[in-house]
Z-matrix of the N, CA and C atoms (Angstrom, degrees):
N
C 1 1.409
C 2 1.557 1 108.40
N 3 1.298 2 112.45 1 130.39
C 4 1.504 3 116.29 2 -177.48
C 5 1.518 4 109.58 3 -67.61
N 6 1.369 5 111.82 4 165.25
C 7 1.432 6 122.09 5 -173.83
C 8 1.661 7 109.70 6 -65.06
N 9 1.329 8 112.20 7 -35.88
C 10 1.463 9 120.96 8 179.01
C 11 1.626 10 111.83 9 -63.63
N 12 1.376 11 110.91 10 -49.10
C 13 1.438 12 117.52 11 178.85
C 14 1.553 13 114.04 12 -65.14
N 15 1.390 14 115.23 13 -36.04
C 16 1.369 15 121.67 14 176.67
C 17 1.511 16 109.72 15 -63.03
N 18 1.399 17 116.00 16 -48.94
C 19 1.487 18 119.56 17 178.29
C 20 1.566 19 110.89 18 -57.17
N 21 1.348 20 118.69 19 -46.59
C 22 1.391 21 119.60 20 175.53
C 23 1.542 22 116.14 21 -59.63
N 24 1.334 23 116.06 22 -38.90
C 25 1.429 24 124.50 23 177.96
C 26 1.578 25 109.02 24 -62.58
N 27 1.304 26 117.15 25 -46.06
C 28 1.455 27 123.07 26 -176.75
C 29 1.575 28 107.26 27 -73.18
N 30 1.284 29 118.45 28 -36.25
C 31 1.502 30 119.37 29 174.26
C 32 1.503 31 112.67 30 -62.41
N 33 1.370 32 117.11 31 -45.39
C 34 1.442 33 124.29 32 179.92
C 35 1.489 34 109.84 33 -61.18
N 36 1.366 35 116.66 34 -43.92
C 37 1.504 36 119.61 35 176.22
C 38 1.419 37 111.50 36 -62.97
N 39 1.302 38 121.22 37 -48.48
C 40 1.448 39 120.65 38 -179.27
C 41 1.559 40 109.85 39 -61.29
N 42 1.299 41 119.76 40 -49.92
C 43 1.462 42 119.48 41 -178.80
C 44 1.579 43 109.15 42 -59.70
N 45 1.343 44 118.95 43 -45.02
C 46 1.433 45 123.06 44 176.89
C 47 1.571 46 111.72 45 -52.63
N 48 1.332 47 118.01 46 -46.23
C 49 1.398 48 123.60 47 178.07
C 50 1.534 49 111.22 48 -62.74
N 51 1.327 50 117.47 49 -50.25
C 52 1.502 51 118.96 50 -174.65
C 53 1.496 52 109.38 51 -71.34
N 54 1.270 53 121.04 52 -45.72
C 55 1.445 54 119.76 53 176.75
C 56 1.558 55 113.33 54 -59.65
N 57 1.247 56 113.86 55 -38.91
C 58 1.549 57 121.58 56 171.26
C 59 1.406 58 110.55 57 -52.63
N 60 1.356 59 120.86 58 -53.39
C 61 1.422 60 123.07 59 179.34
C 62 1.499 61 114.36 60 -61.15
N 63 1.376 62 117.91 61 -40.99
C 64 1.427 63 121.67 62 175.62
C 65 1.550 64 114.91 63 -62.03
N 66 1.407 65 114.14 64 -29.66
C 67 1.400 66 118.11 65 -173.48
C 68 1.543 67 112.87 66 -87.48
N 69 1.309 68 119.65 67 -8.31
C 70 1.426 69 123.17 68 -179.56
C 71 1.435 70 116.97 69 -50.87
N 72 1.422 71 115.71 70 -51.94
C 73 1.464 72 119.96 71 -177.02
C 74 1.543 73 111.40 72 -62.73
N 75 1.404 74 114.16 73 -41.86
C 76 1.475 75 118.05 74 179.28
C 77 1.537 76 107.29 75 -59.19
N 78 1.322 77 114.19 76 -49.47
C 79 1.475 78 119.49 77 -171.66
C 80 1.511 79 110.96 78 -61.38
N 81 1.355 80 120.79 79 -39.01
C 82 1.335 81 123.86 80 178.79
C 83 1.544 82 111.84 81 -63.90
N 84 1.396 83 116.06 82 -45.42
C 85 1.439 84 121.17 83 -179.41
C 86 1.484 85 109.17 84 -61.16
N 87 1.330 86 114.98 85 -52.61
C 88 1.574 87 122.27 86 -178.98
C 89 1.523 88 109.36 87 -57.91
N 90 1.311 89 117.54 88 -47.03
C 91 1.455 90 121.76 89 179.00
C 92 1.508 91 112.86 90 -56.23
N 93 1.297 92 115.23 91 -58.12
C 94 1.514 93 119.68 92 179.04
C 95 1.547 94 112.05 93 -55.76
N 96 1.290 95 114.81 94 -51.77
C 97 1.502 96 115.59 95 -179.58
C 98 1.505 97 112.19 96 -66.74
N 99 1.278 98 120.99 97 -34.53
C 100 1.438 99 124.07 98 176.10
C 101 1.546 100 111.23 99 -61.67
N 102 1.326 101 117.42 100 -42.85
C 103 1.451 102 120.63 101 175.93
C 104 1.506 103 111.03 102 -64.55
N 105 1.294 104 117.52 103 -40.31
C 106 1.504 105 120.33 104 179.00
C 107 1.530 106 110.91 105 -67.41
N 108 1.302 107 117.10 106 -46.18
C 109 1.431 108 124.04 107 -176.85
C 110 1.640 109 110.68 108 -65.35
N 111 1.288 110 112.15 109 -38.56
C 112 1.463 111 115.34 110 176.92
C 113 1.502 112 117.86 111 -59.10
N 114 1.337 113 112.25 112 -22.10
C 115 1.512 114 119.30 113 -173.80
C 116 1.541 115 111.95 114 -116.81
N 117 1.393 116 111.75 115 36.56
C 118 1.537 117 114.33 116 179.80
C 119 1.415 118 114.02 117 -66.34
N 120 1.382 119 118.73 118 -19.01
C 121 1.455 120 117.68 119 -174.75
C 122 1.596 121 105.68 120 -81.39
N 123 1.331 122 118.93 121 -19.75
C 124 1.432 123 119.01 122 179.19
C 125 1.549 124 113.76 123 -91.12
N 126 1.366 125 117.36 124 -21.32
C 127 1.479 126 119.57 125 179.82
C 128 1.424 127 107.71 126 -163.78
N 129 1.328 128 117.56 127 171.65
C 130 1.481 129 121.32 128 179.44
C 131 1.563 130 105.54 129 -101.42
N 132 1.348 131 115.61 130 112.94
C 133 1.422 132 115.91 131 -175.44
C 134 1.520 133 115.54 132 -79.80
N 135 1.333 134 116.17 133 -2.21
C 136 1.436 135 121.00 134 178.75
C 137 1.543 136 115.27 135 -99.85
N 138 1.266 137 113.92 136 -32.82
C 139 1.479 138 122.12 137 -175.87
C 140 1.591 139 112.01 138 -134.46
N 141 1.313 140 111.22 139 146.16
C 142 1.385 141 114.50 140 170.16
C 143 1.652 142 110.88 141 -103.26
N 144 1.246 143 112.35 142 142.54
C 145 1.464 144 116.15 143 -172.26
C 146 1.576 145 107.26 144 -115.95
N 147 1.354 146 115.84 145 123.84
C 148 1.366 147 124.00 146 174.66
C 149 1.479 148 110.26 147 -103.75
N 150 1.331 149 116.87 148 124.97
C 151 1.496 150 122.30 149 -177.47
C 152 1.437 151 108.45 150 -132.68
N 153 1.430 152 114.33 151 132.55
C 154 1.464 153 118.26 152 169.17
C 155 1.565 154 109.71 153 -138.65
N 156 1.301 155 108.65 154 147.71
C 157 1.506 156 115.88 155 -178.38
C 158 1.527 157 107.21 156 -120.89
N 159 1.296 158 117.09 157 136.79
C 160 1.466 159 125.05 158 174.75
C 161 1.441 160 112.76 159 -126.39
N 162 1.334 161 121.80 160 125.45
C 163 1.386 162 126.24 161 177.58
C 164 1.514 163 112.35 162 -88.28
N 165 1.309 164 115.56 163 124.59
C 166 1.500 165 119.41 164 -175.29
C 167 1.501 166 107.91 165 -102.91
N 168 1.322 167 115.57 166 164.92
C 169 1.406 168 117.00 167 178.43
C 170 1.579 169 111.17 168 -71.44
N 171 1.295 170 120.28 169 144.62
C 172 1.479 171 120.22 170 -173.23
C 173 1.517 172 111.55 171 -76.72
N 174 1.363 173 115.87 172 98.08
C 175 1.429 174 118.87 173 175.64
C 176 1.574 175 106.30 174 -150.88
N 177 1.257 176 115.65 175 158.58
C 178 1.451 177 120.70 176 177.42
C 179 1.580 178 114.30 177 -67.16
N 180 1.203 179 113.96 178 132.00
C 181 1.526 180 119.53 179 -176.22
C 182 1.569 181 112.51 180 -131.44
N 183 1.288 182 122.55 181 143.05
C 184 1.422 183 126.12 182 171.13
C 185 1.589 184 106.23 183 -82.67
N 186 1.380 185 115.81 184 166.22
C 187 1.407 186 118.67 185 176.22
C 188 1.521 187 112.91 186 -54.30
N 189 1.387 188 115.67 187 -41.08
C 190 1.494 189 122.59 188 -177.40
C 191 1.525 190 107.35 189 -64.06
N 192 1.265 191 118.67 190 -46.23
C 193 1.453 192 124.07 191 -178.85
C 194 1.519 193 111.07 192 -60.20
N 195 1.336 194 117.45 193 -41.52
C 196 1.378 195 122.90 194 173.93
C 197 1.539 196 114.16 195 -60.70
N 198 1.321 197 115.43 196 -43.07
C 199 1.487 198 119.73 197 178.74
C 200 1.544 199 109.37 198 -68.03
N 201 1.256 200 117.63 199 -36.40
C 202 1.425 201 119.76 200 178.36
C 203 1.482 202 114.24 201 -66.58
N 204 1.341 203 115.46 202 -42.60
C 205 1.482 204 124.35 203 174.14
C 206 1.521 205 108.61 204 -61.44
N 207 1.309 206 118.11 205 -40.77
C 208 1.504 207 119.42 206 -175.26
C 209 1.492 208 108.07 207 -66.82
N 210 1.319 209 121.81 208 -35.80
C 211 1.437 210 124.01 209 -179.61
C 212 1.467 211 111.95 210 -61.53
N 213 1.355 212 116.18 211 -28.11
C 214 1.526 213 120.45 212 -178.68
C 215 1.508 214 107.56 213 -72.72
N 216 1.330 215 119.89 214 -27.48
C 217 1.472 216 123.48 215 -171.25
C 218 1.589 217 112.13 216 -102.18
N 219 1.293 218 117.20 217 -33.34
C 220 1.444 219 117.96 218 -172.94
C 221 1.527 220 109.95 219 -126.02
N 222 1.321 221 113.74 220 158.05
C 223 1.461 222 121.62 221 178.18
C 224 1.542 223 103.99 222 -89.40
N 225 1.302 224 116.89 223 98.95
C 226 1.472 225 121.99 224 -175.26
C 227 1.500 226 108.62 225 -108.60
N 228 1.275 227 119.14 226 143.42
C 229 1.465 228 124.66 227 173.61
C 230 1.598 229 108.34 228 -57.86
N 231 1.353 230 115.49 229 151.10
C 232 1.465 231 116.09 230 177.70
C 233 1.494 232 116.13 231 -63.84
N 234 1.265 233 115.75 232 -43.70
C 235 1.507 234 118.65 233 -174.25
C 236 1.518 235 105.15 234 -94.31
N 237 1.368 236 109.70 235 147.89
C 238 1.485 237 121.14 236 -179.38
C 239 1.536 238 105.01 237 -109.52
N 240 1.360 239 116.41 238 142.80
C 241 1.476 240 121.03 239 175.51
C 242 1.489 241 108.73 240 -84.67
N 243 1.237 242 123.76 241 -35.66
C 244 1.401 243 128.63 242 -178.77
C 245 1.459 244 118.45 243 176.14
N 246 1.352 245 119.85 244 163.09
C 247 1.477 246 119.99 245 176.69
C 248 1.533 247 104.58 246 -149.94
N 249 1.351 248 111.88 247 154.33
C 250 1.466 249 118.43 248 175.67
C 251 1.575 250 108.58 249 -160.22
N 252 1.353 251 116.05 250 153.58
C 253 1.446 252 119.65 251 173.33
C 254 1.603 253 106.45 252 -89.46
N 255 1.347 254 116.12 253 112.43
C 256 1.490 255 121.49 254 178.11
C 257 1.462 256 108.90 255 -63.50
N 258 1.256 257 119.80 256 -36.73
C 259 1.498 258 128.09 257 174.03
C 260 1.476 259 105.52 258 -156.80
N 261 1.453 260 119.11 259 174.40
C 262 1.440 261 118.01 260 -179.58
C 263 1.490 262 117.17 261 -58.04
N 264 1.329 263 116.48 262 -9.14
C 265 1.505 264 119.44 263 -176.11
C 266 1.505 265 110.52 264 -102.37
N 267 1.323 266 123.50 265 -25.46
C 268 1.409 267 124.37 266 -164.82
C 269 1.500 268 111.41 267 -126.75
N 270 1.308 269 118.19 268 124.36
C 271 1.452 270 126.59 269 175.67
C 272 1.565 271 106.59 270 -109.39
N 273 1.291 272 112.19 271 132.36
C 274 1.503 273 119.49 272 179.06
C 275 1.517 274 104.68 273 -115.96
N 276 1.411 275 115.73 274 136.09
C 277 1.432 276 121.18 275 -179.86
C 278 1.595 277 105.49 276 -130.74
N 279 1.343 278 114.18 277 126.74
C 280 1.453 279 114.21 278 178.96
C 281 1.581 280 110.89 279 -113.02
N 282 1.368 281 111.09 280 141.41
C 283 1.433 282 121.39 281 -174.76
C 284 1.522 283 107.21 282 -123.72
N 285 1.366 284 116.98 283 157.80
C 286 1.452 285 118.03 284 173.02
C 287 1.492 286 111.39 285 -58.73
N 288 1.299 287 116.99 286 170.17
C 289 1.499 288 122.80 287 178.40
C 290 1.423 289 110.90 288 65.88
N 291 1.366 290 121.56 289 35.28
C 292 1.464 291 120.37 290 177.01
C 293 1.528 292 115.35 291 55.21
N 294 1.257 293 115.99 292 36.23
C 295 1.557 294 119.15 293 175.02
C 296 1.541 295 112.65 294 -107.27
N 297 1.316 296 112.88 295 133.86
C 298 1.510 297 116.97 296 -174.65
C 299 1.566 298 105.27 297 -131.07
N 300 1.282 299 113.30 298 139.44
C 301 1.474 300 122.19 299 175.87
C 302 1.550 301 108.02 300 -116.89
N 303 1.309 302 120.27 301 130.82
C 304 1.445 303 125.45 302 179.97
C 305 1.512 304 109.72 303 -125.26
N 306 1.333 305 117.48 304 121.20
C 307 1.391 306 121.63 305 177.05
C 308 1.532 307 110.54 306 -104.99
N 309 1.303 308 118.56 307 123.29
C 310 1.547 309 122.53 308 -178.70
C 311 1.497 310 102.64 309 -105.41
N 312 1.279 311 117.70 310 104.90
C 313 1.423 312 122.30 311 -175.65
C 314 1.553 313 115.50 312 -66.10
N 315 1.392 314 117.95 313 -36.12
C 316 1.474 315 121.37 314 179.21
C 317 1.490 316 111.58 315 -69.42
N 318 1.263 317 119.54 316 -31.16
C 319 1.486 318 123.92 317 177.91
C 320 1.501 319 115.47 318 -95.51
N 321 1.343 320 115.49 319 -7.94
C 322 1.527 321 121.82 320 -176.72
C 323 1.550 322 106.96 321 54.42
N 324 1.383 323 117.50 322 48.19
C 325 1.456 324 119.55 323 177.46
C 326 1.470 325 110.50 324 -120.78
N 327 1.423 326 114.94 325 147.33
C 328 1.488 327 121.59 326 171.35
C 329 1.562 328 104.44 327 -109.66
N 330 1.256 329 115.74 328 128.89
C 331 1.505 330 121.54 329 172.59
C 332 1.529 331 110.75 330 -113.19
N 333 1.407 332 112.02 331 127.84
C 334 1.448 333 117.18 332 -175.18
C 335 1.528 334 104.77 333 -117.37
N 336 1.380 335 115.44 334 131.75
C 337 1.463 336 119.99 335 -178.73
C 338 1.513 337 104.35 336 -132.47
N 339 1.290 338 112.79 337 137.66
C 340 1.517 339 122.55 338 173.12
C 341 1.503 340 113.89 339 -136.00
N 342 1.286 341 119.14 340 119.71
C 343 1.420 342 122.14 341 178.45
C 344 1.520 343 113.27 342 -99.58
N 345 1.300 344 118.76 343 127.76
C 346 1.420 345 123.67 344 -175.42
C 347 1.578 346 108.56 345 -128.28
N 348 1.344 347 117.05 346 125.55
C 349 1.453 348 118.74 347 179.15
C 350 1.567 349 112.11 348 -62.76
N 351 1.239 350 118.03 349 144.94
C 352 1.526 351 121.90 350 177.37
C 353 1.538 352 100.57 351 -85.18
N 354 1.287 353 115.23 352 117.45
C 355 1.505 354 117.72 353 -167.34
C 356 1.578 355 112.81 354 -62.04
N 357 1.259 356 118.93 355 -61.40
C 358 1.493 357 119.36 356 -176.68
C 359 1.582 358 111.08 357 -74.66
N 360 1.354 359 113.89 358 -49.59
C 361 1.478 360 117.60 359 -173.73
C 362 1.557 361 110.42 360 -60.60
N 363 1.308 362 117.97 361 -37.47
C 364 1.477 363 119.30 362 -179.64
C 365 1.536 364 110.08 363 -64.26
N 366 1.301 365 119.30 364 -37.61
C 367 1.416 366 120.85 365 174.30
C 368 1.547 367 115.26 366 -70.77
N 369 1.311 368 115.70 367 -40.60
C 370 1.516 369 120.98 368 173.62
C 371 1.536 370 107.95 369 -54.26
N 372 1.320 371 117.40 370 -52.12
C 373 1.443 372 123.69 371 -176.97
C 374 1.472 373 110.05 372 -59.52
N 375 1.367 374 116.93 373 -40.26
C 376 1.479 375 119.14 374 178.69
C 377 1.493 376 109.67 375 -61.13
N 378 1.319 377 117.58 376 -38.89
C 379 1.494 378 121.57 377 -178.95
C 380 1.592 379 107.20 378 -66.72
N 381 1.314 380 111.64 379 -44.18
C 382 1.484 381 116.27 380 -174.99
C 383 1.617 382 113.82 381 -63.19
N 384 1.344 383 114.24 382 -37.57
C 385 1.433 384 119.46 383 -177.88
C 386 1.600 385 109.48 384 -93.64
N 387 1.296 386 115.35 385 3.42
C 388 1.476 387 121.14 386 177.38
C 389 1.512 388 115.58 387 62.96
N 390 1.265 389 118.17 388 49.42
C 391 1.454 390 125.22 389 178.16
C 392 1.464 391 110.17 390 -72.59
N 393 1.342 392 120.19 391 -24.79
C 394 1.476 393 123.98 392 -175.77
C 395 1.492 394 116.99 393 -76.68
N 396 1.419 395 110.06 394 -32.59
C 397 1.471 396 115.92 395 -173.79
C 398 1.483 397 115.14 396 61.50
N 399 1.304 398 120.44 397 -145.08
C 400 1.478 399 129.00 398 175.18
C 401 1.487 400 117.62 399 33.52
N 402 1.322 401 121.15 400 -116.57
C 403 1.406 402 122.30 401 -172.67
C 404 1.609 403 110.34 402 -69.11
N 405 1.326 404 114.98 403 -25.68
C 406 1.503 405 117.05 404 -179.18
C 407 1.449 406 112.14 405 -60.84
N 408 1.319 407 115.77 406 -35.96
C 409 1.524 408 119.27 407 175.83
C 410 1.434 409 114.09 408 -56.90
N 411 1.423 410 118.75 409 -44.07
C 412 1.417 411 122.83 410 178.24
C 413 1.576 412 108.59 411 -66.65
N 414 1.281 413 118.86 412 -41.01
C 415 1.465 414 120.23 413 179.06
C 416 1.387 415 112.08 414 -64.07
N 417 1.375 416 119.19 415 -47.49
C 418 1.467 417 118.61 416 -178.33
C 419 1.558 418 114.77 417 -71.26
N 420 1.429 419 115.46 418 -27.49
C 421 1.421 420 119.32 419 169.74
C 422 1.568 421 113.07 420 -60.90
N 423 1.310 422 111.19 421 -46.09
C 424 1.487 423 115.60 422 177.79
C 425 1.566 424 112.72 423 -61.54
N 426 1.379 425 114.56 424 -37.80
C 427 1.388 426 117.35 425 175.78
C 428 1.539 427 111.37 426 -63.62
N 429 1.320 428 116.43 427 -43.44
C 430 1.480 429 119.69 428 176.09
C 431 1.518 430 112.14 429 -56.15
N 432 1.292 431 119.59 430 -43.14
C 433 1.381 432 122.76 431 -179.84
C 434 1.563 433 111.03 432 -68.88
N 435 1.326 434 115.62 433 -33.16
C 436 1.491 435 119.74 434 176.02
C 437 1.545 436 108.60 435 -64.46
N 438 1.288 437 116.01 436 -40.60
C 439 1.484 438 120.64 437 179.61
C 440 1.506 439 111.31 438 -63.40
N 441 1.405 440 113.49 439 -45.77
C 442 1.377 441 116.49 440 178.23
C 443 1.537 442 116.07 441 -62.04
N 444 1.371 443 115.00 442 -37.05
C 445 1.493 444 118.84 443 174.52
C 446 1.510 445 109.45 444 -67.79
N 447 1.317 446 121.35 445 -39.59
C 448 1.453 447 125.25 446 -177.99
C 449 1.572 448 105.81 447 -59.38
N 450 1.358 449 111.29 448 -47.31
C 451 1.575 450 113.25 449 -177.01
C 452 1.527 451 111.62 450 -64.79
N 453 1.347 452 116.33 451 -46.85
C 454 1.446 453 120.25 452 179.93
C 455 1.496 454 114.62 453 -63.58
N 456 1.310 455 114.64 454 -49.27
C 457 1.524 456 121.97 455 -176.94
C 458 1.518 457 109.08 456 -64.11
N 459 1.297 458 120.20 457 -28.91
C 460 1.405 459 119.74 458 -179.71
C 461 1.487 460 112.12 459 -68.44
N 462 1.351 461 119.61 460 -24.81
C 463 1.491 462 122.30 461 172.79
C 464 1.395 463 115.12 462 -58.13
N 465 1.346 464 121.05 463 -23.11
C 466 1.451 465 126.36 464 -175.67
C 467 1.542 466 111.51 465 -111.79
N 468 1.289 467 117.93 466 10.79
C 469 1.468 468 119.08 467 -173.71
C 470 1.589 469 111.88 468 -84.18
N 471 1.389 470 114.92 469 -34.04
C 472 1.478 471 115.76 470 -172.97
C 473 1.530 472 104.93 471 -124.45
N 474 1.323 473 112.83 472 141.08
C 475 1.461 474 122.49 473 178.64
C 476 1.605 475 108.43 474 -111.49
N 477 1.254 476 114.85 475 167.04
C 478 1.477 477 119.17 476 179.20
C 479 1.469 478 116.73 477 82.32
N 480 1.306 479 117.90 478 -151.80
C 481 1.468 480 118.46 479 -171.03
C 482 1.505 481 116.39 480 -71.68
N 483 1.331 482 118.25 481 -10.17
C 484 1.409 483 123.08 482 173.43
C 485 1.531 484 114.43 483 -101.30
N 486 1.379 485 111.92 484 -1.39
C 487 1.438 486 117.26 485 -179.74
C 488 1.496 487 117.57 486 -76.71
N 489 1.299 488 116.21 487 -168.85
C 490 1.574 489 121.13 488 179.49
C 491 1.467 490 115.39 489 -63.51
N 492 1.347 491 114.64 490 -26.64
C 493 1.442 492 118.59 491 -173.67
C 494 1.560 493 112.77 492 -82.71
N 495 1.338 494 114.42 493 -13.17
C 496 1.484 495 116.23 494 175.04
C 497 1.529 496 109.06 495 -128.47
N 498 1.339 497 119.25 496 -107.52
C 499 1.402 498 125.21 497 -171.57
C 500 1.498 499 113.78 498 -56.29
N 501 1.414 500 113.68 499 -45.29
C 502 1.471 501 121.30 500 -179.36
C 503 1.609 502 110.53 501 -59.41
N 504 1.340 503 110.99 502 -40.35
C 505 1.452 504 116.27 503 -178.92
C 506 1.570 505 111.27 504 -63.13
N 507 1.378 506 112.41 505 -43.96
C 508 1.576 507 118.85 506 -179.71
C 509 1.546 508 107.41 507 -61.81
N 510 1.282 509 116.93 508 -44.64
C 511 1.475 510 118.24 509 179.58
C 512 1.513 511 115.57 510 -64.72
N 513 1.363 512 110.30 511 -39.65
C 514 1.458 513 114.83 512 175.00
C 515 1.493 514 112.35 513 -63.62
N 516 1.287 515 119.30 514 -40.43
C 517 1.448 516 124.26 515 -179.55
C 518 1.594 517 108.27 516 -60.84
N 519 1.358 518 114.14 517 -45.64
C 520 1.500 519 120.91 518 179.47
C 521 1.475 520 108.27 519 -58.15
N 522 1.338 521 116.39 520 -46.90
C 523 1.426 522 123.76 521 -177.33
C 524 1.572 523 111.13 522 -62.70
N 525 1.326 524 121.49 523 -25.28
C 526 1.473 525 126.00 524 173.41
C 527 1.517 526 111.62 525 -85.59
N 528 1.244 527 116.84 526 -36.28
C 529 1.520 528 121.59 527 -176.63
C 530 1.523 529 108.84 528 -68.48
N 531 1.332 530 123.00 529 -43.56
C 532 1.456 531 123.45 530 -171.69
C 533 1.602 532 107.94 531 -65.29
N 534 1.307 533 122.53 532 -48.76
C 535 1.442 534 114.63 533 179.71
C 536 1.610 535 110.78 534 -70.76
N 537 1.310 536 120.78 535 -29.68
C 538 1.380 537 124.06 536 175.79
C 539 1.573 538 110.84 537 -60.68
N 540 1.335 539 115.73 538 -42.15
C 541 1.475 540 120.46 539 177.73
C 542 1.561 541 106.78 540 -55.91
N 543 1.410 542 117.31 541 -52.83
C 544 1.477 543 117.38 542 -177.04
C 545 1.498 544 112.32 543 -68.14
N 546 1.347 545 116.36 544 -34.54
C 547 1.487 546 116.37 545 176.58
C 548 1.516 547 113.23 546 -60.38
N 549 1.324 548 119.00 547 -37.42
C 550 1.474 549 121.28 548 180.00
C 551 1.538 550 110.42 549 -80.71
N 552 1.282 551 120.68 550 -14.33
C 553 1.440 552 123.84 551 177.29
C 554 1.519 553 104.59 552 -77.29
N 555 1.279 554 121.89 553 -36.44
C 556 1.425 555 127.12 554 -179.74
C 557 1.460 556 114.44 555 -66.28
N 558 1.292 557 116.62 556 -40.87
C 559 1.499 558 123.28 557 -171.84
C 560 1.476 559 111.07 558 -72.04
């Protein structure tokens, strides 16, 4: 190998290593949020939902009696945001911190719901779907270019039977065929 080729090889290897280290944080965030967002049908990746149901004795109750009974069963905030009868059978009560109480008169049931943001995952997902805009667009574009460089520079990292002309080429081809298969399934 000539001195010029060796210098290019060593430069490529050093850049590949350093850009790889810089990309680790981005990759972890995008991988975790990608997994979470891929399974949105199975769970809510941004919020956790706490639900409880309590069966009450079947008797006629006023709104105030329902609220008094609810405080015996659930940890409710002191102040209420609002309440209304959706219909003659259903009372909805709204509290701060995304807490809702529903009274079903015909079933004599109290339903408690509290929505809580998932601290880190909610933020990771926001980055993944680009809710921030502005400077994040530039940062994620640079990350995309880094991934592109890592993929292309990897083709020239290894020589011999594990290089692009043999095993590396087969693995690269498989890596292109899998997304192409799904791409043509969509069309």
